[in-house]
N, C-alpha and C positions, 0 to 999 in steps of 0.2 A: 799265650799260655805257656805254663810251669808241669809239666807234663807228671811231674815227681808229686808236688802241690797238691794236681788235680786226684790223683792217683790216690795220695790219704784221706783225699776229705771223702771220694766215694766211696772206697773201702770204708772208714767210718764210717759212716751215716746206712749202713748193711748192717751194722752191729746189733742186735740187739740186747741192750745192760742185762735182765736178766739171765742172759748166759752166761756171762761174767759175772754173775752176786751182786748187781748193781737194783736195786728194787725202784722203778720208774715211780714216780707222782704226778701230779694232775696239772703239777708248773712247767713239766718239762715242755720244752719248746723246739727241740733237735730231733731230729731223727735221726735213730744209732746214738753213740755216745757222744760226750764233750770231748773236746779237746783237752781239756783239764783232766780227766778218765783216761783217755789215752795215753795221754802222758807217765798218772801216777801208777798204771799198768803196766809201762813196759819201760819204769823207774829212769824217764831223763825227766830233764826239767819242762814246766806248762810253757816259761818262756823260749825254749829251744825247742822244741816241738813247732808252738806258734809260729817261729822263723821257718821251719819247714814247709809249714802249708803255707807259710804266704810267697815261699819261694824266695825266701832271702836267708836261708843257709844253705852252704855248700857241701858236699863231702863226707855225709856224715860215715860215724865209723862200720864198719861190719857189724859188731857187736849190738849197738843201736838199730842197726836196720835188721837185725834176727828179733832183735824182740819184740819191735811195731811187728814184725809179720806171725809173731808167735799170738799177739793179742789181737791184730785182726783178721783171723783165720786164714792167712794166706795157703793157698793149695802152693805145690811146687813149681809149676808156672807162674804163679802170680808172684811168689819170693822170691825166682830167677828177673823179673820184670822189672819188680821192686831195686833188686839190687845196679841192674841195668840202669834204669833212668836215675838211682841215684850217685851213677860213678861214669854217666855220659860216654860211649864209647867212640873208639878215634871215627873221625870220616872214611867212607871204605873208598878206599880206590877206584881211579876210573873202570877196571876190567871186573874189580866183585861192584858196584854200584851199577854196572850193566850187565848183570845178572852171573858173572863168573864167569868158567869157560862152557858152562854150560850148550851158550851157544855156537859154539865154536868147535862142539866134539862131535862128529855125526854118528859115532860109536854107541854116546848117549842115546841121540834122538832115532837113534833106527831100534831101542830098546824095545818102543810102544807095537813094534811093529810082529816084537814077539809075543805079545799078548790075543791070541786071534779071537778068541772065544766072549773076551771080554771088553768094553769098553775102557782105553787107558788113553791117560796126556800125562804128560811135564808141566808142571808149572814153576814159574821162578815168586821170587819174593813180592813182584806185583800182582801175584794172581792172573799174569800174564802163559797165554799158554804158548811152550815153545813148538812142541810135537802133538800130534793126535793120532791114534787108529781108525780105520773107518768107520769104528765101529762107535768110536764116542763122537765121528762125526756125525753118524745117524741119527742117537740116540739127543745130541747137542744141537740138530740142523740146520751144522756151517761145516758147509766146505767151501775153501779148509776150514780148519778150524785154529790151525796156527796162527795167532796176532788176537784172538777173541780175547778179552779180558773178562773173566769170573764174575769180577765184583761189580763192574757195569753192567754184564748181563744179568747180573741178577738184581738189582737196584731200579736200573734206569728202562731196560728196554721188559714192550711186554711180553714175549714170547717166554724171558726168561721167568718172570712172574710167576708164568700159569705151567709152565715146566717142571717146578719143584713142588712134588704135594705139601709137602712142611716147608712152606717158603720161609715163617716167621724163624725155623730154628736154622736154617741155611743163612738168613738176614744177621741173627745173633754171634752166628759160627763166621763168616765172613767178616765181620766188623773186629772181632776180636783177635782174628787171625792177622787184617792189618795193625792192629793196634801194638799187638805183638809186634812186629815186623818195622812199626815204626820204631819202637822202642829201642830196638839192636844196632836201628841205623839212621837217629832222627834228623838226617842232613841231605836224607837221600833226595835230590828235586824231583825226579820221577814218580817217587812214593808223597810225597810233598803234594804234586798236583795232581794227583788222582783221592788223594783225598779231601781237595777242596771242590773237585768237582762232583767227587757224590755226593757233598757238603750242601753245597750251592742246589742241585737237583732231585734230592732226596729228603724228604722232613725224615721218612725212618731210618733211612741214616744217618742224621745229624742226632737223631734222638738216642740210638744204641750209642752213637760218640761219645757223647757228654757222659754216658756210664761208664768207661775207661775201664771195659770189661776187657780180658785178654784171655786168647784157648787156642788152645795148640791141637789143631785134631789130626791124631794118626789114625782111626778105623770110627766106625758105627753106621749107624740105618743114613742111609739116602733114598727117600723113596721119589719114583717122576711120576708125571700122568704124561706121557707122550700122544701128543694128537692123532697118532699111528699105530701104535700098538696096547693103547692103556692105560693100565698102571703097572708100575716094578717098582716092585721093593726090592731095591739092592740092598748094596752092601759095598761102603767105602774102606778101603787101604791106603794110606800114606807111606812112602817111602823117601826120607829124605838123602837126599844125591848126596856123598862125600866130596868135599871140597867144594862144592858150592853152596855157601850158603843163600837161605831160604829157596832150595830148587827142589822141587818134590815130585816122583813119581807116583802118580795115583793112579790105583784099579779100582772100577766098580764091577761086582763080581755078582749071581743069582744063586740060589741053593740050588742044586739039582733037583730037578723034578718037578720045580715051583712052576708058578704060573708068570714068575719075572725071568724065568730060564726060556720058558718056553716062549717069551713074550722076546727076546734079544735075539730066540731063534728067527723067530719071524723077522725081528727087523733087520736082522742079517742078509735074509730073503731077499728082504726089499729092496735093499742097499745093494744085492750083487745084479739085480735084474735091472736095476736105475743102470747100473756101472756097465753092464751088457749092452742098454738101448743107445748109450752115450760113445760107447763104441763101432755101432754101425752108421758107416760112411752113409751121409743124405745122397738121396739118388738125385740125377742131375736132367733135364730137360724141364719139359712144363707141364707133361705128364699129361701129352694128347698121347694116344697111338701111332705109330710112326705106321704109313702104309707099307703092306708086303710088297 
């Protein structure tokens, strides 16, 4: 599959002809705009645009890409994604493909412990968790959380489906993030394997992947339905790690005084009790009192 051709086709299909001054008629059989209409509106030849959608034209100019982005109504993230697909970035080196220096920098991994009152974790471009604080582990029900893949948890695991109160939005965000990562490094074998695994085992993933949407989630609402403390209306902030392509620090916070804030405090207290019980060594013997 040619990612550039696929992206152009899906973006073209979502354009309302009336929005660009074209009056639809009863004979129109395509969803969105026709190829010749896109070509005319963007100022390129119909033959060249057809070759772009068929994957037969390579390295279109910056001017052509900007014109197509304007006609297709692409946002900033989609526009950058279009340019990356057209100019296919170099293959990442071994260290970059392995997740950059985040795996080797203990100083970075310790950052999550500096956020005591909110769930915090670090993920790489594959959505693999590199580090997490105790509250994040309690929220996701994983100890340790390191090594967990967020995409697998959302699409392939039943507890993941139940945990996310707005599962539909989570699936769309996740697929959009993986699409974006694949556009930045299309030859990443680990990412390719993950996408293949999700496509084989999840019909929902296959449907969303075919839509070719890209998303860069930096902040927003993140509701959870936790099995121990109930509904948690949290806010997610993503912070890109400088020098580590695709690595992000994720912090989930609750408004002070809110129900979710109280829920996180309750979750932390449950975790503290659990940790204390684990620290008590088991008593030896058979449980029978020794004679005095």
